[in-house]
Structures are given as structure tokens and as C-alpha cells.
C-alpha positions, 0 to 999 in steps of 0.5 A: 649246726645250731638251731635256736627256736623261740617265741610266744607260740610254744606249740609251733616252736616245739613242733619244729623241735619234733620235726628235727628229731624225726629227721634225725631219727631217719639216720639213727633209728636206735636214738643212740645219738639223741640227748636232751635236757631241761635247764629247769631241772638241771642246775649245772647247765654248762657241765651238762652241755659239755659232758654231752658234747664231749661224750663220744657216741659208740653207735652213731656218728651223728649226734643231736642235743636238745637244750630246753630253756637255757636262757629263761631258766639257767643262771646268768653264770651258767649262761655265760659259761655256755656262751663262752664254750660255744664261742670257743668251739663255734667253728666246729659246731656250726660247720659239723652237720653230724653234730646238731644242737637245738636250743628251744625256749618256750616263750620270748627269751630275754635279749640282753645276755650273751647266750641270746646274742650268740645264738641270734648271730650264729644259729639258724634262728626262728621266732614263732610269734603268736598268730592272729587274723589272716595268718592264723586262718592260713595256719589253720587251713594248712593244718587241715590240709596236712591231714588230707589235701581234700579236706575242706571247711567253709569260710563261716565255719573257719571264722567260728572255729577261730572265735571259739578256739582263740589263737592257741595253736595247740588247742586249735590243732586238736580241734581241727583233727577232731572236726576232720575225723568227724566230717571227712570226706564232707566239708566242715560246716558251721553246724559241725563246729557248733556241735563239736567245738566248745567255746574256749572260755565257758562260764564254768572255766570262768567260775573256776578261775574266779575261785582261784582268784579268791583263794577258794581252793575247795570250790576250785577243786570241786569245779575242776573235778566236775569237768573231769567227771563229765569225761572232759579232756584234761589236756583241753582243760589245762589248755583253757587254763593256760589260754585264759591266764595268757588273756588275763596278762594281756588285759592287765597290760592294757589296763596298766597302759590306761586303756579302759574301754572294752572295745579299745582293749579288744583291739589292742590285745586282739582278743574276742570282745566276749573274752575281754568282757569276761576277763576284765574283772578277773585281771583286776582281782589278780593283780600283775605280780600274781598273774605273772607268777601263776602263768609261770607256774602253768608254763613249768607244768606245761613243759613237764606234761609235754616231756612226760614227767608230770601226769596231766590230771596231777598237774591240774590238781597241783596248780590249784593246790599250790596257789 
């Protein structure tokens, strides 16, 4: 059995990976049948896959292999070897429920290669698109109800939460848990959201990113550590960096499409007008190539943080140091 999970919303797609792992561990409590590797850290992706696939498990009849970023990080040669191997062994892998392979991509992968085409045609695929509007509201309500079926939030409070937190589901999930812990068994009100949830992009974060744009590492470090000295959550700070650079890429795409009016950019990007206003000058200062390069660096750090191979505070410092 093969799963193919990808899309813009890496938080929701990786939640699905964790769900599959949790279900697998019900029958393999020792984790002896569980394997995982990241194509960004393994050059010989095909050899790693084949070695894991062909290695017998002495303690568990069931096997689960999670392959991360095989399309976005592996070379075209490695991808072709892997897709050819999958085609040759497709009947066994696809029908064997004791052998589960999960291919996870932290973004929308390129579609013009053999591996993507094979997985799209044969795997149980799911594209986790970015949420907005009603779908984002519904997801937020579902997340709140998963904490307790009786948990409640007013409509105005929910709208304010989404305006503050944006459509980054990782940040939104953290904020919902925080609001629930504070307010339950009462209803989450606008006042509680104002008190507990910081606007996603405050002036200090904009100032930090302005310092990054100008190459002023000393100022960027000082502003970052000012946040940390105030005991602000480093995961929250990192998520704000990711969120804002993603916004800058969207605004930059609008500018390249010759959309210049703030209201039109807000409509095109589905961003809050305040975020658009604060992002326009930064997007122009960075430029397209530099924005994409920095966002890719954040993506690499994000995966390493999630897998425990990089400390969150070190990741923040490294991001600024490697500009």
C-alpha cells in the first residue's frame, strides 16, 4: 500500500503522516517495523529505499516506510531509479497491506517527472491545499471540537482569530489549544482572543525582516533575541518568519503579474489588507530570486526542527547568520 501526501499546507499533510504512524504503532508497539528517511539528507535515495524494502523484519510482520521529499530533493536520476523500481514491484507493494510506504512532500511538488506521475496514478494520494475563507473557519472549528466536543467560540472571536493568525494551520492550531486551555468550559470571546493571541505580524517582526532585507545581521540578531528575552515562544517566532516570507512570495507574484493596487493584491493573494500594506515594500526590496532562496532555507530548517535534528533557537540564529 502506498500513500502520497503533498500540498501547500505542510502542517496538515504531516498530521496525516502522524495519523498513519499512530495507527501502525497499534500493531507494532516496539516500532521495529518502522523506518523513515529524508531525501534532503540522503543522496542515494533509491539505494536507501531498496535496502529498507528488501531488509526483512525479525520482530514485526508489518512494515511502514516514510520517505520525505523524494520529489523535491532527490536528483532526477534517483527519482527515475525509484519510479522504475516501484513499477517493477507495483503489484506486491500496492496490494500488500502489511507493507505501507508513505511518500510525503512538504509543498506542491513538480508534476513533470516519472515519480510524481507514478504516485499520482497508483498511490492513495491527497493534496493538502492551503485553506482560506469558509474552509479555514470549518477547519478551525473542527480543531477546537477535537479538543472537546463542548468547546465553543463566538463568530466574531473566530473571525478575529483568523485575522490575527492568518491561514498558517500550524500557528492556528497552537493558538486554538492556548485559547481552549484558558477559556474552557466557557466560550472563547473576542476579548480573550485580543488578550491571548498576538497579531501574526507585529511591528517588531517587520523590523526584523527589514533588517534581514538590508543585510543588517547585527540588528536582526538584536531584534530576534529581544523577542526571546521576553520569553516569547521560539516556535511561534519561527512560524512568523515562515508565514511572512510566504506572504512576501505571494505579494511578489502579484507584482510580477503587474497587479499594483493594495486592494487588488489583497483579493488576489487572499491576505489581510494590513499584511499586504506592510509587505509591499519588503517584497520589492528582496526581489524574487532572493525571496525564493530564503523561503527554501526556511523550509529545510522547518523539516529539521520537526524531525528533531535541529534545535529551534539554533535554527533562528542560523537563518539570520546564513543570509
